[in-house]
N, C-alpha and C positions, 0 to 999 in steps of 0.2 A: 821466880821461876829458878831452879839454874838448873846447866844442860852441860853436855858433855860437847867438845869441840875438839878438833887437832886446828895446832895452831903453827906456821910456818916462815919464822923471823927471812924478811931477806937480807943480802949480805950487804955491808955495807956499800959497795960498788955499783949496785943495784938501787941505791936510795936509804937503806936499811939502819938500823942503828951498829952501832959497835959493837954492839954485845944485848942478846936477851936480857929482858928485867933480871937482876939480881933478886928482887923477894918473890915471893909467894904472890901479891898481891897487886896490879897492874891494872890502872884503868886510864882510858882515853876514848877517842872516838872513835865509830866501827861505820861505815858504811854496806848496806846488804844488798845480795844478789839472789835472785831465787836459783835453782838449781839449771835453769835453762841461762843461766847468765845476765836476766834481765834486770835492772835494777829497780830495787824498791826506794818509797819516796823517802827521804830525810836519812838524817844522820844521831846516830842514839850514842849516849854515854854506855860503854859496856866494861865490866869489872871482870878480870879475867885471873882464877885462881889457878898458878900453876901445878900442876902436878906431881913434875918431876921435871929432871931434865931434861935439854934438848937432847935429840937423837945424832945421829953422823949428819943428816938433811937438813940439822935445827929446827927440826920441828917437834912437837910436844903435845902432850895430850891438858888441856886447863877442863875446870870448871867455868862458866859464864853466864853471866846475868846483867841485866838491866842495870844500870845505878839508879834510875827511876823506876818505882813501884808500877807506872803508865805506862814502860814500854812494853811494845808491841811485841805480845807473845808469839802470833804468827810466826814470827822472825827468825822464831828458836826451833824450829820443826826440824827434823835431820835432811839433811845436802842441802839447806840452805849455805850459802857461802859468802864470806865478807872480806872486807878489808879493815885493818887498823891505821888508825893515821897518829901521826905527831906533826901539830899544823896542819900542811897543805899534802905531804908527804905518805904513801904510801911505806910501813913500818913491817907489816907481815899480814897475811890471807889467814882465811878460815874456812873451815866447814864446821857444821854443825854436826855430831853424831848422835846423839839421841838425848 
């Protein structure tokens, strides 16, 4: 199941990457929250397919899906928020759009 999401990359001084990924595909671990910011159980590998360049606020639209077909599809509902992690550091935040 692939859905649209808005991804916002954190600045390096905020612990983010030096630059957003250069390729169209990026895969990393994601932690999910519901629309109220309540944590959901576990972390899942997420495949992010960037749909275009980042805008002035370092955000972009992407299509996202779980690496595993057994990923919890209920985490991919509109309004669900998530963090993309590299190791223990958060490098981006996202919101499921559709």
